[in-house]
C-alpha positions as CSV (number, residue, x, y, z in Angstrom):
1,M,93.8,73.3,109.1
2,N,90.8,71.0,109.6
3,V,88.7,70.2,106.6
4,S,86.8,67.5,104.7
5,T,87.0,67.1,100.9
6,D,85.0,65.7,98.0
7,K,87.4,64.3,95.5
8,H,89.7,67.1,94.3
9,L,87.4,70.0,95.3
10,L,87.2,71.4,98.7
11,N,83.6,71.8,99.8
12,A,84.0,72.4,103.6
13,R,85.0,75.2,105.8
14,I,88.6,75.8,106.8
15,T,89.7,76.5,110.4
16,G,93.0,77.5,111.9
17,P,95.2,80.6,112.3
18,S,95.1,81.4,108.6
19,C,91.3,82.2,108.9
20,W,91.2,85.7,110.4
21,T,89.2,88.9,109.8
22,G,90.4,92.5,109.5
23,P,88.7,93.6,112.8
24,D,90.2,90.5,114.6
25,L,93.7,91.2,113.2
26,K,93.5,94.9,114.1
27,N,93.1,94.1,117.7
28,R,96.0,91.6,117.9
29,D,99.7,92.4,118.3
30,D,101.1,89.0,117.4
31,W,101.6,89.8,113.7
32,H,103.5,93.1,113.9
33,Y,106.7,94.1,115.6
34,V,108.6,97.4,116.1
35,L,112.4,97.1,115.9
36,T,114.5,98.0,118.9
37,Q,117.3,100.6,118.5
38,T,119.8,97.7,118.8
39,E,118.1,95.9,115.9
40,A,117.9,99.0,113.7
41,D,121.6,99.7,114.5
42,E,122.4,96.1,113.3
43,L,120.8,96.8,109.9
44,E,122.7,100.1,109.5
45,T,126.0,98.4,110.5
46,A,125.5,95.6,108.1
47,A,124.5,98.0,105.3
48,R,127.6,100.0,105.8
49,A,129.8,96.9,105.9
50,T,128.5,95.7,102.6
51,A,128.5,99.1,100.8
52,D,131.2,98.0,98.4
53,R,129.4,94.8,97.4
54,P,126.8,94.5,94.7
55,V,123.5,94.2,96.4
56,L,122.5,90.9,94.8
57,D,125.8,89.3,95.8
58,I,125.3,89.8,99.6
59,T,124.7,86.7,101.6
60,A,123.2,86.2,105.1
61,D,126.7,85.6,106.5
62,E,127.9,88.9,105.2
63,F,124.8,90.6,106.7
64,P,124.8,89.5,110.3
65,L,121.8,90.3,112.4
66,P,122.4,88.6,115.8
67,S,119.5,90.3,117.6
68,L,117.0,90.8,114.7
69,G,117.6,87.4,113.2
70,P,115.4,85.5,115.7
71,K,112.6,88.1,115.1
72,L,112.8,87.5,111.4
73,A,112.5,83.7,112.0
74,E,109.4,84.4,114.0
75,A,108.0,86.5,111.2
76,R,108.8,83.8,108.7
77,T,106.9,81.2,110.8
78,Q,104.0,83.5,111.3
79,A,103.7,84.1,107.6
80,L,104.1,80.4,106.7
81,Y,102.1,78.7,109.4
82,G,100.2,81.4,111.3
83,T,98.1,84.3,110.1
84,G,100.1,84.5,106.8
85,I,101.0,88.2,107.4
86,S,103.7,90.0,109.4
87,L,104.6,93.7,109.7
88,L,107.9,95.0,110.8
89,R,108.2,98.7,111.7
90,G,111.2,100.9,112.3
91,V,113.6,99.7,109.5
92,P,116.1,102.6,109.1
93,V,115.4,103.9,105.6
94,I,114.2,107.4,106.2
95,D,116.6,109.9,104.5
96,R,118.6,106.9,103.1
97,D,119.1,106.6,99.3
98,E,117.4,103.8,97.4
99,N,120.6,101.8,97.1
100,T,120.9,101.6,100.9
101,A,117.2,100.7,101.1
102,A,117.7,97.9,98.5
103,R,120.7,96.7,100.5
104,I,118.7,96.5,103.7
105,L,115.7,94.7,102.2
106,W,118.0,92.2,100.4
107,G,119.9,91.6,103.7
108,L,116.6,91.0,105.5
109,G,115.4,88.7,102.8
110,Q,118.6,86.6,103.0
111,H,117.7,85.7,106.5
112,I,114.2,84.5,105.5
113,G,114.3,82.8,102.1
114,I,115.7,82.5,98.6
115,P,114.9,85.5,96.2
116,Q,112.8,84.5,93.3
117,P,112.5,86.0,89.8
118,Q,109.8,88.6,89.5
119,D,109.7,89.0,85.7
120,A,110.8,87.5,82.4
121,S,114.3,89.0,82.7
122,G,114.8,87.2,86.0
123,A,115.0,90.4,88.2
124,L,115.2,89.4,91.8
125,L,114.5,92.9,93.3
126,H,111.8,95.2,92.1
127,H,111.3,98.9,92.7
128,V,107.5,99.4,93.1
129,R,106.8,102.9,91.9
130,D,104.8,104.9,89.3
131,T,106.6,105.0,85.9
132,G,103.8,107.2,84.3
133,A,102.5,104.2,82.4
134,S,99.1,102.5,82.4
135,V,98.2,98.9,82.3
136,A,95.6,99.6,79.6
137,G,98.2,101.3,77.4
138,N,100.8,98.6,77.2
139,S,100.3,94.8,77.2
140,N,103.6,94.3,79.1
141,I,103.0,96.9,81.8
142,R,102.2,95.5,85.2
143,T,100.1,97.3,87.8
144,Y,103.0,97.8,90.3
145,E,104.6,100.1,87.6
146,T,101.6,102.5,87.7
147,R,99.8,104.7,90.2
148,E,96.5,102.9,89.4
149,A,94.6,101.0,92.0
150,Q,95.8,97.4,92.3
151,P,92.9,95.0,92.7
152,W,92.9,92.0,95.1
153,H,95.7,89.7,94.1
154,N,98.7,87.6,95.4
155,D,102.3,87.7,94.2
156,G,104.8,85.0,93.3
157,G,107.1,83.0,95.5
158,D,106.1,81.6,98.8
159,L,106.4,85.0,100.5
160,F,106.5,88.6,99.4
161,M,108.4,91.3,101.2
162,L,107.5,95.0,100.7
163,L,109.7,97.7,102.1
164,C,108.2,101.2,102.2
165,R,110.9,103.9,101.5
166,Q,108.7,106.9,100.5
167,V,104.9,107.5,100.6
168,S,102.7,109.2,98.2
169,T,101.2,112.7,98.7
170,S,97.7,111.0,98.9
171,G,96.2,107.6,98.5
172,G,98.1,104.3,98.1
173,G,96.4,102.6,101.1
174,S,97.3,98.9,101.8
175,Y,94.6,96.2,102.3
176,V,95.0,92.5,103.2
177,A,92.6,89.7,103.5
178,S,92.7,86.0,104.4
179,A,92.0,83.9,101.2
180,H,90.7,81.2,103.6
181,T,88.2,83.5,105.3
182,V,87.0,84.6,101.9
183,F,86.7,81.0,100.8
184,N,84.5,80.3,103.9
185,A,82.3,83.3,103.2
186,L,81.9,82.2,99.6
187,L,81.0,78.6,100.7
188,E,78.4,79.9,103.1
189,R,76.8,82.0,100.3
190,N,76.7,79.3,97.7
191,P,78.9,76.2,97.3
192,E,78.8,76.5,93.5
193,L,80.9,79.7,93.8
194,V,83.8,77.8,95.4
195,E,83.5,75.0,93.0
196,T,83.7,77.4,90.0
197,L,86.8,79.1,91.5
198,Q,88.5,75.7,91.8
199,R,88.3,75.2,88.0
200,D,90.5,76.7,85.4
201,F,90.6,80.4,84.5
202,F,92.9,82.1,82.0
203,F,95.3,84.7,83.1
204,D,97.2,87.2,81.0
205,A,100.9,86.7,81.7
206,R,101.6,90.3,80.8
207,G,104.6,89.3,78.7
208,Q,106.3,87.6,81.7
209,A,105.6,84.0,80.9
210,L,108.1,81.3,81.7
211,P,110.3,80.2,78.7
212,G,108.3,78.0,76.4
213,C,105.0,79.1,77.8
214,G,102.3,81.0,75.9
215,P,100.9,84.5,76.7
216,V,98.2,83.2,79.0
217,Q,98.2,80.9,82.1
218,Q,95.5,78.3,82.6
219,V,95.0,77.6,86.3
220,P,92.3,77.6,89.0
221,I,92.0,80.5,91.4
222,Y,91.7,78.1,94.4
223,T,93.5,74.8,94.4
224,W,93.1,72.1,97.0
225,F,96.3,70.1,97.3
226,R,97.6,67.8,100.1
227,D,95.2,69.1,102.8
228,R,96.0,72.8,102.0
229,L,94.0,75.4,100.1
230,M,96.1,77.6,97.9
231,I,95.3,80.6,95.8
232,L,96.4,82.3,92.6
233,H,94.3,85.4,91.8
234,K,94.5,88.5,89.7
235,R,91.1,89.4,88.4
236,H,92.4,92.2,86.2
237,Y,94.7,89.8,84.4
238,I,91.8,87.3,84.0
239,E,89.9,90.1,82.2
240,H,92.9,91.2,80.2
241,A,93.3,87.7,78.9
242,Q,90.0,88.1,77.1
243,R,91.9,90.1,74.5
244,F,93.3,86.8,73.1
245,P,90.9,85.3,70.6
246,E,91.9,81.7,71.6
247,V,90.9,82.3,75.2
248,P,87.3,81.2,76.0
249,R,84.9,83.9,77.0
250,L,84.1,84.1,80.7
251,T,80.8,82.4,81.5
252,E,78.0,83.9,83.6
253,G,78.9,81.5,86.3
254,Q,82.6,82.6,86.3
255,I,81.7,86.3,86.3
256,A,79.2,85.7,89.2
257,A,81.9,83.9,91.2
258,L,84.5,86.7,90.6
259,D,81.9,89.3,91.5
260,A,81.1,87.5,94.8
261,F,84.8,87.1,95.5
262,D,85.4,90.9,95.1
263,E,82.3,91.8,97.1
264,I,83.4,89.7,100.0
265,C,87.0,91.0,99.9
266,E,85.7,94.5,100.1
267,R,83.7,94.0,103.2
268,D,85.0,95.8,106.3
269,D,84.4,92.7,108.4
270,I,86.7,90.7,106.1
271,H,89.7,92.8,105.2
272,L,92.2,95.0,107.1
273,S,93.3,98.4,105.8
274,F,96.3,100.4,106.9
275,Q,99.0,102.8,105.5
276,L,102.5,101.6,105.0
277,E,104.9,104.2,106.4
278,P,108.6,104.7,105.6
279,G,110.5,101.9,107.4
280,D,107.6,99.4,107.3
281,V,108.2,95.9,105.9
282,Q,105.2,93.8,105.0
283,I,105.7,90.1,104.8
284,G,102.9,88.0,103.3
285,H,102.3,84.3,102.4
286,N,101.2,84.2,98.8
287,F,99.2,81.0,99.2
288,S,96.9,82.2,101.9
289,V,96.9,86.0,101.8
290,L,95.4,88.5,99.3
291,H,96.4,92.1,99.2
292,K,95.5,95.2,97.2
293,R,96.6,98.9,96.9
294,G,94.6,102.0,96.5
295,A,95.3,104.5,93.7
296,F,97.5,107.4,94.6
297,D,98.4,110.9,93.5
298,Q,95.8,110.7,90.7
299,S,95.5,114.4,90.2
300,G,99.3,115.2,90.2
301,E,101.5,115.8,87.3
302,G,104.5,113.6,86.7
303,P,105.4,110.3,88.5
304,S,104.6,110.0,92.2
305,R,107.4,109.9,94.7
306,R,105.9,106.8,96.3
307,H,108.6,104.1,96.4
308,L,108.5,100.6,97.7
309,L,111.0,97.8,97.2
310,R,109.9,94.2,96.7
311,L,111.3,90.7,97.1
312,W,109.6,87.4,96.2
313,L,111.1,84.6,98.4
314,G,111.1,80.9,98.0
315,L,111.2,78.6,101.1
316,P,112.7,75.1,100.9
317,D,110.1,74.0,103.5
318,G,107.2,75.8,101.9
319,W,103.8,74.1,101.1
320,P,103.8,71.2,98.6
321,L,103.1,72.5,95.1
322,P,100.4,71.1,92.8
323,E,101.5,70.3,89.3
324,T,99.0,73.0,88.0
325,Y,101.4,75.7,89.2
326,R,104.5,74.4,87.3
327,L,103.9,76.6,84.2
328,T,102.9,79.7,86.1
329,R,105.3,82.7,86.3
330,E,104.4,83.2,89.9
331,F,105.0,79.7,91.3
332,G,106.8,77.8,88.6
333,P,110.3,78.7,89.9
334,L,109.4,77.3,93.3
335,F,109.6,73.8,92.0
336,Q,113.4,74.1,91.8
337,V,113.5,75.4,95.3
338,R,111.6,72.4,96.6
339,E,113.6,69.9,94.5
340,M,116.9,71.3,95.7
341,A,115.7,70.8,99.3
342,A,114.6,67.3,98.8
């Protein structure tokens, strides 16, 4: 990553493998991989061998993947130091129950990183599916629990892993974008935009704040730290935070920067869109990759059958963490991962 910086704000273009466009990624094959039959059989064998073990107790040693393990190491490296995104296809979950799917995702994750808490209860594995709820109807509901469109955002932990078990009848498309490419496009349009996005915004914690923290998080969208540009972004949660009287109103400059950010992410020459199919595992680096999801089954009655499973993973050798992230629910727990590895 080659840059120059003005004090604590980054005001120069980023270069390197993390700067890609959707059309570029679409024509490359170095970020996705289809499992061989031998690798798929290894997963099934490991899942059967641990069938009597609680899913969250399974370790990498109990879930051996001699052939697939090196491919997972490559995907980990690609996510952390390359494009920031990897896609594995052919994971054997079709016609398997959700407990087996959870066992397989957990086993895969054990070979990549350390599962991180995804909510205030400390849950390490989430089922991403429609519960019939709406973000607007409950201040503690998060978008992954609904069938609503999920705007551009990143998750917690160093990496996220999403395993697709079942798809919706319609909709639910996946989109990814390089946060670094978006930064460069914003910088080209107007340097004031990237300066604004490197100053504090207030995010609604949606009832998931770390112990002792308040209902909102105060953190920049882009943070430049130790020669790396990092991101934490959820525009809908920034807007939801406006419900708290103690939160300052968004300024015209902040709204303009958020609008420009969204506009650039939505460009076909910036993002990549695709459909996750049963057996697909998406692995993304939360500090350099944004993703979003389209709405699905909006006209149907009752919850959708769409079902994904999610892990947030911490990496002992992950990027250095700026102090501004310590009190965030997304990245705060990573400080312990780094400290244990020191």
